[in-house]
C-alpha positions in Angstrom: -140.4 27.7 19.3 -139.0 23.9 19.8 -135.2 24.9 18.4 -135.2 28.0 20.1 -134.8 24.8 23.2 -133.1 22.6 21.3 -130.3 25.0 20.2 -130.2 26.0 24.0 -130.5 22.8 26.0 -127.0 22.1 22.7 -125.3 25.3 23.9 -125.5 24.3 27.8 -124.1 20.6 27.0 -121.4 22.3 25.0 -118.0 22.4 27.1 -115.6 25.0 26.7 -113.2 24.3 24.4 -109.5 23.8 25.6 -106.6 26.5 24.9 -103.4 24.4 23.9 -100.5 24.8 27.1 -97.2 26.5 25.6 -94.6 23.8 25.9 -91.1 24.9 24.6 -89.6 21.7 23.5 -91.5 17.8 23.3 -89.0 15.4 25.4 -85.7 14.2 23.5 -86.5 10.6 25.5 -90.0 9.5 25.7 -89.7 6.1 27.8 -88.5 5.1 30.6 -89.0 1.5 32.5 -87.6 -0.2 35.2 -84.2 -2.1 34.6 -84.4 -5.6 34.8 -87.8 -6.3 33.6 -89.1 -7.0 30.3 -91.6 -4.8 28.4 -94.4 -7.3 27.7 -94.2 -7.9 31.2 -94.6 -3.7 32.8 -97.5 -2.3 33.0 -97.4 1.8 31.7 -98.0 5.5 31.9 -98.7 8.1 30.2 -97.4 11.5 31.3 -99.1 14.1 29.0 -96.4 16.7 26.8 -98.0 19.5 28.9 -97.4 17.8 32.1 -94.2 16.8 31.4 -93.9 20.8 30.9 -95.4 21.8 34.3 -92.6 19.3 36.1 -89.9 20.7 33.9 -91.1 23.9 34.7 -91.3 23.6 38.4 -88.6 20.7 39.2 -85.9 21.3 37.0 -85.7 24.4 36.5 -87.0 25.3 40.1 -89.6 28.0 38.7 -92.1 29.4 40.5 -95.3 28.3 40.2 -97.3 31.6 38.9 -94.1 32.2 36.5 -94.0 29.1 35.3 -98.1 29.0 34.5 -97.5 31.7 32.7 -95.1 30.3 30.2 -97.6 27.4 29.2 -100.0 30.2 28.8 -102.4 28.6 31.3 -104.1 29.7 34.4 -101.7 28.9 38.1 -105.3 26.2 39.2 -104.3 24.7 36.3 -101.3 24.1 36.0 -100.9 22.8 39.7 -103.4 20.4 38.8 -101.2 19.2 35.7 -98.3 19.0 38.1 -100.0 17.3 40.6 -100.9 14.4 38.3 -97.5 14.6 36.6 -95.9 13.9 40.7 -98.7 11.1 40.7 -97.6 9.0 37.9 -94.2 9.2 38.6 -94.7 7.9 42.1 -96.8 5.4 41.1 -94.6 3.8 38.2 -91.5 3.9 41.2 -93.7 2.7 43.8 -95.0 0.2 42.0 -92.6 -0.7 39.0 -94.6 0.4 35.9 -93.1 2.4 32.9 -93.2 5.3 32.2 -94.8 7.0 28.9 -94.5 10.6 27.1 -96.9 11.7 24.5 -100.2 12.9 23.6 -102.1 15.8 25.7 -103.2 19.5 24.3 -100.3 21.7 23.8 -98.2 23.9 21.3 -94.9 23.7 20.5 -93.4 27.5 21.5 -91.9 28.9 19.3 -92.3 32.6 18.3 -92.5 35.6 20.8 -90.5 33.2 23.7 -87.4 35.6 25.0 -84.7 34.9 22.7 -82.3 34.2 25.8 -84.5 31.1 26.8 -84.9 29.4 23.7 -80.7 30.1 23.0 -80.0 28.8 27.3 -82.1 25.7 26.5 -81.5 24.7 22.8 -80.0 26.9 20.5 -83.2 27.5 18.4 -83.9 29.0 15.1 -79.6 30.4 15.6 -79.5 29.0 11.8 -77.4 26.5 9.6 -73.8 27.0 9.8 -72.0 27.4 13.0 -71.0 24.9 15.8 -72.7 22.9 18.4 -70.8 23.1 21.9 -70.3 20.8 24.6 -72.5 22.0 28.1 -69.6 19.6 29.8 -66.1 20.7 28.0 -67.0 23.0 25.8 -65.8 20.5 23.0 -66.8 22.4 19.6 -68.2 20.9 16.5 -69.7 21.4 13.5 -73.4 21.3 13.4 -75.6 19.7 11.0 -78.3 21.2 9.0 -81.5 19.7 10.1 -80.2 17.8 13.1 -80.3 20.1 16.4 -77.6 20.7 18.5 -79.6 19.3 21.6 -80.3 16.1 19.5 -76.2 15.1 19.7 -74.0 13.8 22.4 -70.1 15.0 22.6 -67.9 12.6 21.4 -65.5 13.4 24.2 -67.6 13.4 27.4 -70.6 12.4 25.7 -72.2 15.5 27.4 -75.2 17.5 25.6 -75.2 20.4 23.1 -76.4 23.3 22.7 -75.7 26.1 20.4 
């Protein structure tokens, strides 16, 4: 009987396991700091990758919250909490002159099962080892280098981001 009670008590105390949030890509740039302030003098805040993704989908892509939540495979209230946390942290960093570091969180990179349209528009994933990287601004083409995603390259003519 005592073992049964202990077992029930341990079940009550256990939190529900977290479901990893879906993220299209990890951010290319993961650190921002105020100009003219030395790193050792700065306080920093950390925005998790899943908070960053919520911000990207809602504020940068202009997607509706319900659609954004579906993309991340989370509920709309959870998406709202991530978005508010990210916005609060960014506001704190801007108002108080803190550095912003993007790292960690409970996420999974979403590769399979996403629409090909989304992947090719964002970064050209799964386009194969050959072909060209194309500038998103001036349409300049350069041969793709195997092992280096096009979105990590900059156009040699205008400095804009490349894509497949």
